[in-house]
C-alpha positions in Angstrom: -7.9 -2.9 13.5 -8.8 -2.5 9.9 -6.1 -1.8 7.4 -7.0 0.0 4.2 -5.3 0.8 1.0 -6.3 3.9 -0.9 -5.0 5.8 -3.9 -4.4 9.5 -4.0 -2.5 11.0 -6.9 -1.3 14.5 -6.5 0.9 14.9 -9.6 -1.0 15.5 -12.8 -0.7 12.6 -15.3 1.1 10.2 -12.9 -0.9 7.3 -11.6 -1.3 3.6 -11.6 -4.3 1.7 -13.2 -5.2 -0.2 -10.0 -8.9 -0.4 -9.2 -11.0 -0.2 -6.1 -11.2 -4.0 -6.2 -7.4 -4.1 -5.8 -7.6 -1.7 -2.9 -10.2 -3.8 -1.2 -8.2 -7.0 -1.9 -5.0 -5.8 -0.4 -6.7 -4.1 2.5 -8.5 -7.3 3.4 -5.3 -9.3 3.0 -3.4 -7.0 5.4 -6.3 -6.8 7.9 -6.5 -10.6 8.0 -2.8 -11.4 8.0 -1.1 -8.6 10.0 -0.1 -9.1 13.6 0.7 -8.7 16.4 -1.0 -5.3 17.0 0.0 -4.6 20.7 2.9 -2.3 19.8 0.7 -0.3 17.4 -2.0 0.0 20.1 0.5 1.1 22.7 1.9 3.8 20.4 -1.4 5.2 19.0 -4.1 3.9 21.4 -6.8 1.3 21.0 -9.4 1.5 18.2 -7.3 3.1 15.6 -7.3 1.9 12.0 -4.3 2.0 9.6 -4.4 3.4 6.1 -1.9 3.2 3.4 -2.3 5.9 0.7 -0.7 4.9 -2.6 0.6 7.7 -4.7 3.3 8.3 -7.3 5.8 11.0 -8.4 7.5 11.1 -11.7 10.7 12.4 -10.2 11.3 9.5 -7.8 13.7 6.6 -8.5 12.9 4.8 -5.2 9.8 4.7 -3.0 9.2 7.5 -0.5 7.3 6.8 2.7 5.6 9.7 4.5 3.9 9.5 7.9 2.5 8.7 10.2 -0.3 11.2 10.2 -2.7 10.6 13.1 -6.3 11.7 12.8 -7.7 11.5 16.3 -11.2 12.5 15.2 -11.5 9.6 12.8 -9.1 7.3 14.8 -6.9 6.6 11.8 -3.1 6.4 11.3 -2.1 7.1 7.8 1.1 6.6 5.8 1.5 7.7 2.2 3.7 5.6 -0.1 5.0 7.5 -3.1 6.2 5.1 -5.8 8.3 6.0 -8.9 5.6 6.8 -11.5 5.4 7.1 -15.3 3.1 9.2 -17.3 -0.4 7.7 -17.8 -0.4 5.1 -20.6 3.2 4.1 -20.0 2.4 1.1 -17.8 3.9 -2.1 -19.0 3.1 -5.3 -17.2 6.7 -5.4 -15.9 6.5 -1.8 -14.7 3.3 -2.5 -12.8 4.8 -5.7 -11.3 7.8 -3.7 -10.1 5.4 -1.0 -8.6 3.4 -3.7 -6.7 6.6 -5.3 -5.3 7.8 -1.8 -4.2 4.4 -1.2 -2.6 4.5 -4.5 -0.7 8.1 -3.9 0.4 7.2 -0.4 1.6 4.1 -1.7 3.5 6.2 -4.4 5.1 8.8 -1.8 6.1 6.1 0.4 7.8 4.5 -2.6 9.6 7.9 -3.7 10.9 8.6 -0.2 12.2 5.3 -0.4 14.1 6.2 -3.8 15.6 3.9 -5.8 13.2 4.4 -8.0 10.2 2.5 -9.5 7.4 4.2 -12.7 6.5 2.0 -13.3 3.5 3.0 -10.0 1.9 6.6 -10.6 2.8 6.9 -14.2 1.6 4.4 -14.2 -1.3 4.9 -10.7 -2.8 5.8 -12.0 -6.2 2.9 -14.4 -6.6 0.5 -11.8 -5.2 1.7 -9.3 -7.8 1.3 -11.8 -10.6 -2.2 -12.7 -9.3 -3.2 -9.1 -9.2 -2.0 -8.4 -12.7 -3.8 -11.4 -14.1 -7.1 -10.2 -12.7 -8.6 -7.5 -14.9 -10.8 -6.4 -12.1 -7.8 -5.3 -10.1 -5.6 -3.6 -12.7 -6.8 -1.9 -15.9 -4.0 -3.2 -18.1 
């Protein structure tokens, strides 16, 4: 199973400055460190990939998780994680760090509900967030 992270922003002017490098990094981390997958395969079938769509809404105060949406044709299971967002340009380092921690917590929650876990995300969320924010190829800050 491949786990991917994508960004889809539906509310005008509300987004995060995370790059495609960030998406690839987190997706690879999740693909490598998530297990066991048996419960996921029993629920959805073999050969399905998991996609986390990151989005944001200005009106939210806590994250909102939508899904799963199952696409049999493409053999994907997708969840959308809406995080509390601010208008473009209002991203402080601390606000982005909080968004990353909320994203990691939401991903961990979904994985647990599917009978899986990613210990690295769960135990190293703070250091991962700091590493991402230090790397200008992952966040345009």
